[in-house]
C-alpha positions as CSV (number, residue, x, y, z in Angstrom):
1,M,22.0,9.7,-16.6
2,F,18.9,10.6,-14.6
3,G,20.4,8.8,-11.6
4,T,23.5,10.6,-11.8
5,K,22.4,14.1,-12.9
6,G,18.7,14.1,-11.9
7,F,16.0,14.4,-14.3
8,D,15.8,18.0,-14.9
9,A,19.5,18.4,-15.5
10,T,19.6,15.7,-17.7
11,T,19.6,16.7,-21.6
12,V,18.8,14.7,-24.5
13,E,22.8,15.2,-25.5
14,D,23.7,13.7,-22.2
15,I,21.5,10.7,-23.0
16,T,22.6,10.2,-26.5
17,E,26.2,10.8,-25.6
18,R,25.9,8.1,-22.8
19,A,24.2,5.8,-24.9
20,D,26.6,6.4,-27.8
21,V,23.9,7.1,-30.5
22,G,23.0,10.1,-32.4
23,K,20.3,12.4,-31.7
24,G,18.3,11.1,-35.1
25,T,18.5,7.8,-33.4
26,F,17.2,9.0,-30.2
27,Y,14.4,10.9,-31.9
28,R,13.3,8.0,-34.0
29,H,12.4,5.9,-30.8
30,F,11.5,8.9,-28.3
31,T,10.1,12.3,-28.5
32,S,11.7,13.7,-25.6
33,K,13.3,12.8,-22.3
34,N,9.8,12.3,-20.8
35,E,9.1,9.6,-23.0
36,V,12.5,8.0,-21.9
37,M,11.5,8.3,-18.2
38,T,8.2,6.9,-18.9
39,A,9.8,4.0,-20.6
40,L,12.1,3.5,-17.9
41,V,9.4,3.5,-15.1
42,E,7.1,1.0,-16.9
43,D,10.1,-1.2,-17.3
44,A,10.8,-1.1,-13.6
45,V,7.1,-1.5,-12.7
46,E,6.9,-4.4,-15.0
47,H,10.0,-6.0,-13.5
48,L,8.9,-5.5,-9.9
49,I,5.5,-7.1,-10.7
50,H,6.8,-10.1,-12.0
51,R,9.2,-10.4,-9.2
52,M,6.2,-10.0,-7.0
53,C,4.4,-13.0,-8.9
54,G,7.3,-15.2,-7.8
55,G,6.6,-18.8,-7.9
56,G,2.7,-18.5,-8.3
57,D,1.9,-20.1,-5.0
58,M,-0.3,-18.1,-2.9
59,P,1.1,-17.5,0.6
60,P,-1.1,-19.1,3.7
61,T,-1.5,-15.8,5.2
62,L,-1.6,-12.1,4.8
63,E,1.5,-11.6,6.8
64,D,3.2,-14.2,4.5
65,T,1.9,-12.2,1.6
66,V,3.3,-9.0,2.5
67,L,6.9,-10.6,3.5
68,Q,6.8,-12.0,-0.1
69,M,6.1,-8.4,-1.3
70,V,8.9,-7.2,0.9
71,D,11.4,-9.9,-0.4
72,A,10.2,-8.9,-4.2
73,H,11.0,-5.3,-3.5
74,V,14.5,-5.9,-1.7
75,G,15.3,-8.4,-4.5
76,F,14.4,-5.8,-7.1
77,Y,16.5,-3.1,-5.3
78,G,19.3,-5.5,-5.0
79,D,19.6,-6.4,-8.7
80,R,18.4,-2.9,-10.1
81,P,19.3,-0.2,-7.5
82,A,19.2,2.7,-10.0
83,Q,15.9,1.6,-11.5
84,F,14.4,1.2,-7.8
85,F,15.5,4.6,-6.6
86,L,14.0,6.2,-10.0
87,L,10.8,4.3,-9.5
88,Q,10.7,5.1,-5.8
89,E,11.1,8.6,-6.5
90,R,8.5,8.8,-9.3
91,M,6.1,6.5,-7.4
92,L,6.2,8.3,-4.1
93,S,5.5,11.8,-5.9
94,S,2.7,10.2,-7.9
95,I,0.7,7.9,-5.8
96,Q,-1.0,10.5,-3.6
97,L,-3.2,9.3,-0.8
98,D,-6.1,11.8,-1.5
99,P,-8.8,9.6,-2.8
100,Q,-9.7,12.1,-5.5
101,D,-6.3,12.0,-7.2
102,E,-6.5,8.8,-9.2
103,P,-2.9,7.2,-9.9
104,T,-1.8,7.1,-13.5
105,E,-0.1,4.2,-15.3
106,P,2.0,2.4,-14.6
107,Y,1.5,3.1,-11.0
108,A,-2.3,2.2,-11.1
109,G,-1.1,-1.5,-12.3
110,Y,1.2,-1.7,-9.5
111,L,-1.4,-0.7,-7.0
112,A,-3.8,-3.0,-8.5
113,H,-1.2,-5.9,-8.4
114,L,-0.9,-5.1,-4.5
115,G,-4.6,-5.1,-4.0
116,Q,-5.0,-8.4,-5.8
117,N,-2.6,-9.9,-3.8
118,V,-3.8,-8.9,-0.4
119,A,-7.7,-9.0,-1.4
120,A,-8.1,-12.5,-0.4
121,F,-7.2,-12.0,3.0
122,A,-9.2,-8.8,3.5
123,G,-12.6,-10.4,3.9
124,G,-14.2,-7.8,1.7
125,P,-13.5,-4.7,-0.7
126,L,-10.0,-3.2,0.3
127,D,-9.9,0.5,0.6
128,P,-7.8,1.8,-2.1
129,I,-6.0,4.3,0.2
130,K,-4.9,1.3,2.3
131,V,-3.4,-0.1,-0.9
132,R,-1.6,3.1,-1.8
133,R,-0.3,3.3,1.7
134,L,1.0,-0.3,1.5
135,G,2.7,0.7,-1.8
136,R,4.3,3.7,-0.4
137,G,5.4,1.7,2.7
138,L,7.1,-1.0,0.8
139,M,8.8,1.4,-1.3
140,T,10.1,3.5,1.6
141,F,10.6,0.5,3.9
142,V,13.1,-1.1,1.3
143,S,15.1,2.1,0.5
144,L,15.8,2.4,4.4
145,F,18.3,-0.7,3.6
146,A,20.4,1.0,0.9
147,P,23.1,2.2,3.6
148,F,23.7,-1.4,4.3
149,T,24.7,-2.0,0.7
150,T,26.7,1.1,0.4
151,M,28.7,-0.3,3.4
152,G,29.9,-3.3,1.7
153,M,27.6,-5.8,3.0
154,N,26.5,-8.6,0.8
155,R,22.9,-9.7,0.1
156,H,22.9,-12.5,2.5
157,E,24.4,-10.3,5.5
158,V,21.6,-7.5,4.6
159,M,18.8,-9.9,4.7
160,T,19.9,-11.5,7.9
161,S,20.3,-7.8,9.3
162,I,16.9,-6.7,8.4
163,D,14.9,-10.1,9.1
164,P,13.5,-8.7,12.3
165,L,12.5,-5.5,10.7
166,R,10.8,-6.9,7.6
167,R,8.7,-9.6,10.0
168,V,7.6,-6.4,12.1
169,F,6.8,-4.5,8.9
170,A,4.7,-7.3,7.4
171,A,2.9,-8.0,10.7
172,R,2.1,-4.2,11.1
173,A,1.1,-4.1,7.3
174,A,-1.3,-7.2,7.7
175,A,-2.8,-5.5,10.7
176,F,-3.4,-2.4,9.0
177,L,-4.8,-3.9,5.8
178,T,-7.3,-5.9,7.9
179,Q,-8.5,-2.9,10.3
């Protein structure tokens, strides 16, 4: 419902009708639609982090690590487009680039995971603002491929089409992180 009507326009009644449950059932699990949104975002972040963990093998280079992150985000978008866009909208507005503004959970956990993945290649402490920019960059980069899927391209066609761009993104992100 949030993806269809937007968060502000969606009411608890919309949610209960769509889920085919009564208001009592809704309020037994949530106190407000804000709690529903929080649960949805937490679930999305958990799934995205799980995808980024992949097979557990550490890629040999920072560029390969970023490629793995891009592919995890693309795969997440492919499997859960509504959750991806919900997460992207919430994340981009929540992860500020001002070092005074600490990200809240679950975004802080997402950023911590990104930071851990690239820290081995950084050669020292990683600037948290760079990690935030990487997170924002990944979400924005992947959202650029939504038009391909809406035009009926399958996943293989999309991945083949974006391969040169994802490699350029990974190379630039790796250079940015090590500057």
